[in-house]
N, C-alpha and C positions, 0 to 999 in steps of 0.2 A: 735809238735811231737818230741820225743827224737831223738838224733842223732843216726845214724846207723853205728857207728864206730866199734862196737863189734859184733852186731847181723846182719848177712848178709843173712841167708837163706830165701828163699821166697817160697819154696815148702816143703812138709812133708819129702821127701827123704833127702833133704839138711839139714833139721832140725835134723833128726835122726843122720846123719853123724856129724853134728856140735856139738851136745850136748851129744855125746857118751863119752866124756872125762869129768871127774868131775871138774877138774881145769878150763876147758873152761866154764862150767856152772857157777862156782863161779865168774869168771871174768865177764861174761855176766850180771849176776844179780847185781854184785857190780857196774858195769859201769852204769846200768840203775838207781840204787838206789842212788848212790853217783856220779853224773856226774862231780863234782868239786873235787873229791878225797875221799877216804874212811874216814868216820867220826865216831867217837865213839858214839853209841846210848845213852850212859849214861851221858857223860859230854860234848860232842860236839867237842872235840879236834881232830885234824887231824894227830898228831904225834903218830906213832904206830910202832910196829914190826909185821911182818907177820910170824907166826909159820907154816912153810910149812908142817911139819909132821902132824899137827893137823888141817890143813886147816882153820885156824882162825887167828884173829889179837889180839894183846895185846896193850892196850892204854898206852902210856908213861906217861900220866898225872894221871889217876885214877887207872892204872894197872889192869883194868878189861879186861878179855878176851871176845871176841864176834865173832860169825860167821856171815856170810852174811844172815843167816836165822833169826837172832834175830830181833824181832820187825816187822815181816812180817807174811804173811799167812803160811809160812813154819815153823814157830817157833815150837820147840819141836817135830818135825816130824823126825822119823828115816829113812824115805824114801829118797833116794838120789835125788839130784836136776836133774839128767838126766831123771828120771821118772816124776818128777814134771813138768819140762818144756815141755815134750812131751804131758802130760795130758792137760796142758794149751793150747798148740798149737791146739790140737784136739777140745777142747770145744769152742775155740774162732773162729775156722774156719769151723766147721761143721754147715751148715745152719739150720738144724733141731735138733741140739744138739747131745750129745753123752751120752749113758747110762753108768752107773757104771759097768755093766757087760761087756760092750765093752772095757772100760778102764782096767778092771780086766784082760781080755784076752790079750790086746795089750801090756801092760807094765809089767805084771807079779806080780801084787799085789792081795790081797784078794778083794772080791767084797765089803766087809764092808769098807776096807781102801779106795777103789776107790770112794765109795759114800762120805766118809768124805772128801777126797781130792777135789771132785767136788764142795761140798758145800763151802769149804774154797775158792776155786777159784771164785765161784759166789759172795762171799763177796768182793773180789777184783774188781769185775765187777760193783759194785755199783758206780754210778756217784757222788752222794752226792751233786748235784747242788742245790743252794738255789736261783738262779736267776729266776725271774718270766719270763714267756713266753709272747710273743706278744708285747714287748716294741716298742715304736715308731709307734703305730697304726698297728702292725702286725696282721696277720690272724691266728687264732688258731682253730683247730677242737677239739671238745670234744665229747666223746662217752663212753659208758660202755658196758660190756659184761658179760655173766655168764660162769663160769668155773665149769664143773661137768659132771657126766655121763648122757648119753641119756636115756630118759624114756623108749624107746623101748627095751632096754637091761635089764630092771629092772623087778623084780617080780611084779605080778599084784597088790599085796597089797601096795607096795611102789609106784607103778605108779599111784594108785588112789589118793595118797596124793601129787602128783607133782604140782597140780594147786589148790591153795587155794584162797578164796575170797580176792580181792584186790591185788593179786600177778600176776606177768607176767607169761605167759604160760611156764610151765616146769622149773620155777625158784626156787622151794622149794629145800632146802638143797644144794644149790650151792653157790660158792663164787662169789662175785661181784667185778669186776676189772674196774676201770675207767682209761681212757687214754686221753692224750693231744698230739696233733700234731701241731707243729709250721711250717707253710708252708715256711717261709723265710729260715730257717736253715735246714728244712727237718729232724728235730729231734723229737723223741717221748718221752713221760714221762708217767709212769704208777704207780698206787697204788691200793692196796686192800682197799675197803670201806665196812663198816658194813651193809649199807642198801641203798635204793634208795629214801629216804625222801628228800623233797625239801630243808630242812635246811642243810642236809649233802652235797647235790650237790652244793648249793650256797657257802657254806664255802670252799669246795674243789676248786671251780673255783677261788674264791677270793685269795686263798692261792697260786695258781699256775700261774695265768694270771694277767697281768697288767691291771688296770682299764682303760677303754676307748678303749681297743683292740677290734678287730672284732672277733666274735665267730660264728662258724657254728655248729649246733647241730641238732639232730632229734627232733621229736615233743613230746618227753617225757615230761609229765606235770611237772616233778621236775625241769626242766630248765626254766619254765615260771617265768618271773619277772627279769631276768638278763638284760633285755633291759634298766633298769634304770641306770646301771653302765657300760654297754658294748654295742657295736653295734651288737646286737644279731640277727642272721639270722637263720631261721628254715626251714628245708626241711622235708616234711611229707612223710615218706616212704610208707604210704598207697597209695599215688598218684604217687610219683616219687622218684628216688634216687639222681638225680642231677638236680639242677636248676641254671644254669650258674656256678658261683663260689661257690655256696652254696651246700656243700655236706660233708660227713664224710667218703668218700671212701678211703682216705689215712690211716685212722685208721682201717677201715675194712680190708685193706690189711695187716696191722700189726696183727690184731686179727687172721687172717687166718694162718699167719706164726707161731704165738704163739701156736695156738691149734693144728697145724700139729705136732709141736714138742712134746707137752704134750700128745697127743693121740697116735702118731705114734712111738715116741722114748721112752718117759718116762712112758706111759700107765696110771700110777696112781700117783698122787701127793697129799700129805697131805696138807690141807688148811694151816696148821701151817708153812709149808715151801714154800707156793706158791710165796711169794714175792721174794724169791731167784731166782726162775725160771723166774720171770718177769725181774729181773735185768740182767739175762743172755741174754734173747732175746732182751731186750732193748739195751744192749751194742753192740751186733752184728748188730742190725738194725741201730743204730746211727753212727756206724763206717763202714758202708758198702761201702762208697765212692760214686762217681758219675762219669759221663762221663767227667766232667770238672776236677774233682780231684779224680782219681782212687786210691783205697787203696788195696794193695796186702796183702796176708796172713801174710808175715813177718812184715809189718808195723802194722797190726792189733794186732799181737802178742806183738810187742813192746809197743803198747798202754796199753795193759793189764799188762805187766810186770812193767810198770812205776807206777802202782797203787797198788802194793803189800805191800808197807810199811805202818806202822801205823795201821795195821788191824790184829786182832787175834781172832780166833774162836775155842773154846775148844769143845770137844765132849759132855761134860756135858751141856754146854750152848746150843749147837745145838739140843740136844734131850730134852731140857726143864727141866733138872734135877737141874739146878741152874740158878741164874740170873746174872752171870758174864757178864761184858761188852764185846762187840765184838772187841773193839779196844785195842791194846797193850799199855802199859804205856810209851813206847819210841816213 
């Protein structure tokens, strides 16, 4: 975890007071981004002048000017860091998420700008881990859930098509989300999947879980056959939900938190953007702390702030109008 030499607030009130000054915000972001000293994003040199009036640096080697926003989720944003940092504080510490309308009212930007800000912050929440779960014979829970509207709120003509032959009850026109929970680390990992085919499930498990690990799943037929490469244990939810250590209750807990935010705070989420909301809830869940290692709001905020560099999301890419990469060149 980054050192807390610059960032000291642990409550929202303290954060508002701390980040009300623009220079304090710049110093805080710079300290988290460059813990060994300000470094030019273009050439990597550390010799520079600080242009106080312009709130930016000028490299003594390549003579390029750069601000603390360059090469981060803040790049090209006219919105001040005082508002950015408060928005980050709110989304990372509100258990059920925070809507763009609430950000719009709280920090004084338009709702459209608030929505764009939140999506860029969610990009910073991506973990990007490629390490497989369950190493050393660990125990991993695997489960999937459907994200979408309830049939009872739909028109009768749509409701009639909600259950088709070979499809789970009420699964039509819903997004499918798969999840993995590693019991040793108490961390969760999620991804949107296209279908519930056996080939999809097996490939997904092999991509995320070390061979030979213990798996706990429900009795979905798509999981059958994993016992050839894993210690696969199944609990049939038609009979019971827990059979000793065989259960998926930890993931069920995560699904309840996820859906509470989607239905209660965000109300409607386009499938095109669903993976961003998964990243948001996953970040909060994985950094919630424990009785042995408690994590306060300030520490969770620092974790997010340490992940802002090397990520760029334009409005055109966000809305699907181009195919620009989400990562900045520096």
